[in-house]
PLY file of the C-alpha trace (Angstrom):
ply
format ascii 1.0
element vertex 187
property float x
property float y
property float z
element edge 186
property int vertex1
property int vertex2
end_header
33.04 -15.07 43.55
30.52 -13.23 41.43
27.25 -11.87 42.76
24.10 -12.34 40.69
21.55 -9.55 41.31
22.62 -6.10 40.05
25.90 -7.60 38.81
24.79 -10.22 36.29
21.06 -9.49 36.24
19.40 -6.09 36.27
15.96 -4.50 36.35
13.93 -7.53 37.51
12.83 -6.23 40.89
12.26 -2.76 39.46
9.98 -4.18 36.75
7.98 -6.19 39.28
7.48 -3.10 41.42
6.28 -1.20 38.34
3.90 -4.01 37.36
2.50 -4.14 40.90
1.99 -0.38 41.22
0.99 0.31 37.63
3.55 3.11 37.50
7.28 3.56 37.80
8.97 4.67 41.01
11.80 7.16 40.87
14.90 5.56 42.35
16.20 9.01 43.27
13.51 9.09 45.97
15.37 6.30 47.74
18.44 8.40 48.40
21.10 6.08 49.77
18.62 3.27 50.43
19.56 -0.15 49.10
16.12 -1.70 48.69
13.38 -0.78 46.19
10.74 -2.25 48.49
11.46 0.41 51.11
9.88 2.94 48.73
6.57 1.04 48.83
5.73 2.12 52.40
2.26 0.80 53.35
2.00 -1.27 50.12
5.01 -3.42 50.98
3.08 -6.40 52.41
0.70 -6.51 49.43
3.64 -6.23 47.07
5.38 -9.26 48.57
2.21 -11.35 48.30
2.24 -10.39 44.60
6.00 -10.95 44.36
5.94 -14.58 45.56
3.59 -15.45 42.71
6.20 -14.31 40.17
9.60 -15.50 39.03
11.71 -12.36 39.11
14.16 -13.94 36.67
11.48 -13.86 33.97
11.73 -10.05 34.26
15.48 -9.46 34.32
17.94 -8.32 31.70
21.36 -9.91 31.61
23.95 -7.20 32.02
25.79 -6.44 28.79
29.02 -8.43 28.26
28.57 -10.43 31.48
28.13 -13.80 29.74
31.14 -13.25 27.49
33.43 -12.08 30.29
32.29 -14.69 32.80
32.95 -17.40 30.24
36.48 -16.04 29.73
37.00 -15.86 33.49
35.75 -19.42 33.81
38.48 -20.56 31.41
41.14 -19.06 33.71
39.68 -19.32 37.23
37.34 -21.38 39.36
34.29 -19.15 39.05
31.61 -19.36 41.72
28.32 -17.50 41.55
27.45 -16.53 45.10
24.00 -15.06 45.61
21.70 -14.31 48.50
18.36 -16.00 47.95
16.51 -14.89 51.09
14.07 -11.99 50.89
13.75 -10.66 54.42
10.04 -9.85 53.91
9.02 -13.35 52.76
11.69 -15.55 54.28
9.34 -18.52 54.33
9.32 -18.47 50.50
13.11 -18.39 50.07
13.08 -21.85 48.49
11.12 -20.49 45.52
13.70 -17.77 44.97
16.55 -20.28 45.29
14.99 -22.49 42.59
14.36 -19.50 40.30
17.96 -18.34 40.67
19.34 -21.83 40.07
17.18 -22.34 36.97
18.20 -18.96 35.56
21.92 -19.62 36.06
21.70 -23.16 34.69
19.83 -21.98 31.58
21.89 -18.85 30.80
25.37 -19.92 31.88
25.71 -23.47 30.53
29.52 -23.26 30.68
29.45 -22.91 34.49
29.49 -25.96 36.73
26.21 -25.87 38.73
28.12 -27.28 41.69
29.77 -23.85 41.83
26.50 -22.00 42.45
26.49 -20.89 46.09
23.19 -19.81 47.64
23.62 -18.06 50.97
21.94 -15.69 53.34
25.25 -14.22 54.51
28.21 -13.75 52.15
30.64 -12.91 54.96
31.36 -16.64 55.30
32.84 -16.75 51.79
36.60 -16.33 51.41
38.11 -16.31 47.94
40.73 -14.56 45.83
38.41 -12.22 43.92
34.96 -10.88 44.87
32.61 -8.99 42.57
29.47 -7.56 44.17
27.31 -4.42 44.20
27.02 -4.29 47.99
30.12 -3.17 49.88
29.43 -5.32 52.95
29.49 -8.42 50.72
33.12 -7.65 49.85
34.30 -8.09 53.43
36.59 -10.87 54.56
39.86 -12.22 53.22
40.19 -11.44 49.56
42.98 -10.28 47.25
40.80 -8.27 44.85
37.48 -6.61 45.68
35.42 -5.14 42.84
32.33 -3.06 43.62
29.90 -2.97 40.71
28.44 0.55 40.47
24.74 0.81 41.16
22.44 3.59 42.35
22.63 2.36 45.94
26.44 2.61 46.17
27.21 5.73 44.13
27.53 7.81 47.30
30.67 5.89 48.32
33.65 8.11 47.60
36.71 6.95 45.70
38.78 7.87 48.76
36.65 5.67 51.03
36.73 2.75 48.58
40.51 3.05 48.31
40.77 2.91 52.11
38.69 -0.29 51.98
40.94 -1.62 49.16
37.92 -1.81 46.87
37.92 -0.94 43.18
34.75 0.46 41.63
33.79 -1.01 38.25
31.07 0.24 35.93
30.75 -2.61 33.46
32.00 -6.07 32.55
34.61 -4.71 30.15
36.35 -3.03 33.10
36.27 -6.31 35.01
37.81 -8.07 32.02
40.64 -5.51 31.85
41.37 -5.68 35.57
41.27 -9.44 36.02
42.29 -10.85 32.65
44.55 -8.09 31.37
46.05 -7.11 34.73
45.17 -3.43 34.57
45.92 -1.96 38.00
43.22 0.42 39.20
44.24 0.97 42.83
0 1
1 2
2 3
3 4
4 5
5 6
6 7
7 8
8 9
9 10
10 11
11 12
12 13
13 14
14 15
15 16
16 17
17 18
18 19
19 20
20 21
21 22
22 23
23 24
24 25
25 26
26 27
27 28
28 29
29 30
30 31
31 32
32 33
33 34
34 35
35 36
36 37
37 38
38 39
39 40
40 41
41 42
42 43
43 44
44 45
45 46
46 47
47 48
48 49
49 50
50 51
51 52
52 53
53 54
54 55
55 56
56 57
57 58
58 59
59 60
60 61
61 62
62 63
63 64
64 65
65 66
66 67
67 68
68 69
69 70
70 71
71 72
72 73
73 74
74 75
75 76
76 77
77 78
78 79
79 80
80 81
81 82
82 83
83 84
84 85
85 86
86 87
87 88
88 89
89 90
90 91
91 92
92 93
93 94
94 95
95 96
96 97
97 98
98 99
99 100
100 101
101 102
102 103
103 104
104 105
105 106
106 107
107 108
108 109
109 110
110 111
111 112
112 113
113 114
114 115
115 116
116 117
117 118
118 119
119 120
120 121
121 122
122 123
123 124
124 125
125 126
126 127
127 128
128 129
129 130
130 131
131 132
132 133
133 134
134 135
135 136
136 137
137 138
138 139
139 140
140 141
141 142
142 143
143 144
144 145
145 146
146 147
147 148
148 149
149 150
150 151
151 152
152 153
153 154
154 155
155 156
156 157
157 158
158 159
159 160
160 161
161 162
162 163
163 164
164 165
165 166
166 167
167 168
168 169
169 170
170 171
171 172
172 173
173 174
174 175
175 176
176 177
177 178
178 179
179 180
180 181
181 182
182 183
183 184
184 185
185 186
């Protein structure tokens, strides 16, 4: 199971926030907060009215080496992309986000079977052998290998704590390739 946002795609939400505000926010202001939108304070409602008129996946970058490594993984494993498509602030527009995510995956990952795209609101229902995500809570459940993709919002998690949770931190797709395909043990 591979997450999409902040694992395969990066910078989309950040770029939309910048376009909306006309200036860039400093992520360091967020501290340990997970969501960019929480930095918008009283502008949050206006931002989400702007947001639903956009396709965030027109603004994203694809994380370096992700396509290459996912294609290699797909040759060895049943790869599922599992992504949350519900924005808590505009839940009534979740269908738009689902379509945008599906279209992006279908266009950029033609080697993946679209029947293996899983769109959820709660990843805790997913059990699989390997999970790759940037949010620690999404790595819960039965799983042999849990890989936490480093992002600003999870850097405060200590190596000791991650080891207790049986989670391995990864910083890029080359590390994932080494761990999964080359059997490098990082625990």
